[in-house]
C-alpha positions, 0 to 999 in steps of 0.5 A: 500500500505504501508504494501506491500512496507514494505514487499518488502523492507524487501525482498529486504534487505534479497536479498541484504544480500544473495548476500554478503553471500558466501553460496549463491554466490557459486551457479551460478544459485542461484546468477543469480536468486538473481541478477534478484530479486534485479534488479526487486525490486530495483526501488521500494525500492529506490522510497520507501526510497525517499518517506519515507525521504520526509515524514520525511522532511514534518513532521519536517517542519510542526512541526517547522512551528507550534512551536511558540517558534521557530524563526519566520524566521525559521518558515516562511522558514519551512512553505514555504517548505511545499507545495513543499514537499506535491507536491513531496510526491503526485508525489512519491505516484503515482510513487510507485503505478505505480511501484507496478503494477504486471508485465506481465511475457510475457513482457520479452519474445521475439516476433513473428511479422507478417505483412501482406498486407491488402486492397489496392493491390500493395500499401498495399504490399508496405506499409506492407514492409515499416511497417516491415522496421520501426519495424526492425529499432526500434528493432535495436535501442533497441539492439534487433536481428531480424530474418526473418522466412518466406517472400512472396514478392509482384511484385512491391517490397513490401511484401504480408506477412512477419514473423520474430522473434525479440529477446531481453529482454523486446521485447514483452513489447515494441511491444505488442501494435502494433497488429491491422490494420494500415491504410495508406493514400497517393498517390500511385506510381501507381496513375497517377492523384495524388489522395490520396488512403487509404490502410491497412496492418495488424500486429500481435505481439505474445510473443514467446511461450515456450514448457511448455505454449502449449502442442502439440502432435505429432499425431496432426501435419502434416509436409510437405517439399518443395523447398525454394523460393526467394533469396539464390541461387541454394542451396535454390531453389533445396533443400527440406529444407523448412518446412510447419507444419499444426496443425490439430486440429486448422488447423493452418499452419506455414512454414519456409524457412529461413535456409538451414537446414530442422531441423532448419526450423522445429524448427523455424516453431514450435516456430511460431506455439506455439506462434500462439496457445498461442495467440489463447488461450490469445484471447479466455481469452480476449474475455471471459473478454471483456464482463465485461470490454472493454480495453481503449488501445484496445484488440490488435485484428488485426481486430481493426483499431489502427493507421492511417499514413497520408503522405500528412499531415505528420501525424500519429494518434493512434485511441486508445488514440487519440494521433497524431504526425506530425513527420511521417518521423522520425516515419517511421525510427523507432522512435516510442516513440511519440506514444509508450510512451503515449500508455504505460502510458494509459495502466499503468493507466488502470491497476491502475484503475483495481487494485483500482477498 
């Protein structure tokens, strides 16, 4: 690890020097790239500098403690510092190993979020709508922009299905663990005898795909136009602006009716289509490697039950890491950190284990 850290430090110093060199800073594109590189390397470089300082302090303390010619009181002081320095160095080593985990390039991308009602009829649709609002609040807290691309409302005010784009740096890194089946246990509004029912909604989180990620041939597409439904007034309901795109080789169907412009809806539908095809490729890759090793955090397969929301007990339990919080109300308001942070920690620990193995 030390060789890796020293190489990174040399690269960091080179980037720092280039950022001070007019030859590089005159090129705006190069300047942006250098600034991005520095931002990526800076946490590791600073942590490594701190670690080297701690190691030097430990060496000095041990030298003083073992030197019989040194004043006894000074030796005792140095000896007392050694355990704390060793503890700090151990913690620093773990932090450096975490920082050196290769970043997933998809983590910085925008997200395509799909929430669908599962088993449970109208109650499942109501819960799906609440889940989506939870994610919107969480996204807004993080400064992300949420745009609904397509929505199918249920009779009692929930949603049968809703698809949205979440835009912001690092959106996928925060939402990636939400894919799967979310189960709710509570007394539905339609229940007259006060019995607790179990319903479910499914969530799919996909990194927004770029055109270079997935090759889509024009001959493989069927594009249909239709009148938009739902809110928006007469202009929405009478104009053939909504678009349905079918990818014939995979029979993947995407539609978008969010915009009044047919071209804008087509562009958004193609964004969702590319993301779904990229997700399919990622799932196939995961399935191929699953035989070798099962993930601790979970595959992200939306058929996998990942979380239970128990309203009578005000409890949220994530089954992948067996973590529970009794702050259901604030959790549903978009404060996902009590579950999200342990999930991210478990994911990083697993990545470290894979690297060590």
